[in-house]
N, C-alpha and C positions, 0 to 999 in steps of 0.2 A: 023771276024766281032766283036767278043767279045773283042779282043785285042784293036781295035779301040775305042770301048765304054769305056774300062778301061782307056785308054790313055786320052780320052776326060774328063772323070770325075776327073782324077788325075790333069789334067790341070786346071779345074775349081777350085778344092780344093787348088791348089798352088796359083792360081790367087786370091782367097779369102784371103788366108794367107798373100800374098804380100800386098793387099789393107789394111788389118788390121794393119800390121807392119808399112806401110807408114803412116797410120792415127795416130798410136801411136807415131811415131817419130815426126811427125808434131805437134801433140797435146802437147807432152812433151816439144818440143822446144818453142812453143808459151807460155806455162806456165813459162818456164825459163825466157823468154824475159820479160814477165809481172812482174815476181818476181824481176828481176834485175831493171826494171823500177821503182818499189816501192822503192828499195834500193837507186837508184839514186835520187829520189825525197826526200828521207829522208836525203841524203847528202846535198841537197840544203837547207833543213830546218836547219840542223846543221850549215851550212856555214853562214846563215843569223843570227842565234843566236850568233855565234862566232864573227861576225862583230859587233853586238851590244855589246858583252862583251869587245871587243877591244876598242870601243869608250868610255866606262864608265870611265876608269882611267883618260883619258884626260878631260872629262866633270867634274869629281870630282875635279881634280886639278885646273881647271879653277874656279869652284865655291869656292873652298877652299881659294883662294886668296882674295875673296870678303866677304865670309861668314864664318869667322874663328870660330865664336861661335856656328855654326851649326854642330859641330863635330859628334854628335850622328847620325844625318841624313846621313852625309857623310860615317860614318863607317857602317851604315845599308846597304847602297847601295853596298859598297865593299864586305860586308859579303854575301849579297844575290848573287852577281856576283860570288864570290868564290864558294859558294855552288852549284850554277847552272852549273858552268863549270865542276864540279866533277861528275855530273849525266851523265852517258854514257849509250847508248842503242845500242844493236845489232839489226838492223831492220829485220834480217832474223828470229829471234825468240823473237820478242817483244810482251810482254803480255799487256793487257789493263792496268794492275796495274803499270807496268814499265812506260808506256806512261803517265799515270796520274801523277806519281811521277815526271817525267821530266817536264810535263806541269806545275805542281805546283811550281817547282823550278824556272822555267822561269817566272811564274806569280808573284812570290815573287820579282824577279828583276824588273818587270814592275811596281809593287806597290811601291817599294823603289825609283825607278826613278821618279814616279809620285810625291812622297813626296819631292824629291830633286828639281824638277822643280817648285813645288808649293812654296817653300821657296824663290825662285828667285824673286818672286813678291816684296819681302821686300828690294830688292837691285837694285835700278834703274841703278846704274853704271854697274852692272853685266849684266843686260838685254840689255844694249847698247854695251857691249863688242863684238867686231867682232868675236873673237875666240869662244865665247860662242854661238853666233848666228849661226855660221857655224856648230858647234858641235850639236846644237839643231836641225838644219835642217837635218844633216846627221842621227841623231837618229830617227827623224820622218820618213825619207825615209826608214831607216832600218826596222822600225816597219811595214811599208807598205809592204816591201819585205818579212818579216816574215809571214804576213797574206797570201800573195800570195803563198809562199812556202808551208805553211801548207795546203792550199786549194789544191794545186797541188798534195801533198802527199796523202791527203784524196781521191782525184779523182783517182789516180793511184791504191791505195789500194782497192777502190770500184770496179774498173774494174777487178782487180786480184781476189778479194774475190768472185765476182759474177761468174767469169769464173771457179773457182775451185769447185763451188757448182752446176753448170749446168751439166746436162747429155749431153753427155757421158764423158766430161772431168773430172767429179767428180771421175770417175773410175781411171783415170790416176793419179789424185791428191792424191787419197787414196793409190794407189800402191807406188807412189814415195815420199810420205810424204810431199806434199805441204800443209802448214798450213795457216790459215787465218791471215791476218795482222790487227792490231789494228788501230783505227782512233783517230785523235785529236778530242776532243769534246769541246763544248762551256764551258767556265768556269762558275762556279756558279755565278749568278748575272749578267751574260752577257746579259740578256734580258733587263736590264736597261741601258739607255744611260749614259756613263761616263761623268763626268765633266772634261774637259781639260782646264787647265789654264796655260798660259805662261806669 
């Protein structure tokens, strides 16, 4: 009789251990999937910024043909592009400071492009150039894609960050070293509507 009781309690203990191990495996795998999702969304952000960086030389060369004496503005755009493409981030251990530096470099490109597009007002022939109009349209579309990619990254980071902080997955996150991901934040002055002039 006692042998049966021992056997039953042993089975219950083994059953509890199996449930805990299965929960840990499932929880770990879901955290890995979410972390990889954040990394994937980051890749999409980088892809859109790279698309913009690839458009800039064509845009600058088109403007250069019409606005030769705007050399300083053209050089500022290329310099901002060069600096922005040098800022690299590893999404698996990105700090808020690194993300802010990346965001600032990309903001400098946006600012320089804004100045470049503003000077086009002085050149009606340039504004009518089909190549310029196409590049301008592609750039506008890319800026929209960047906004969507940044939002998707923030959404994925939010789901992941909330998951690693919730009980009981916070225990697994602590054991296996899952760290919080940084977010893109609104740039200073973003609460004011920008003036866009083409």
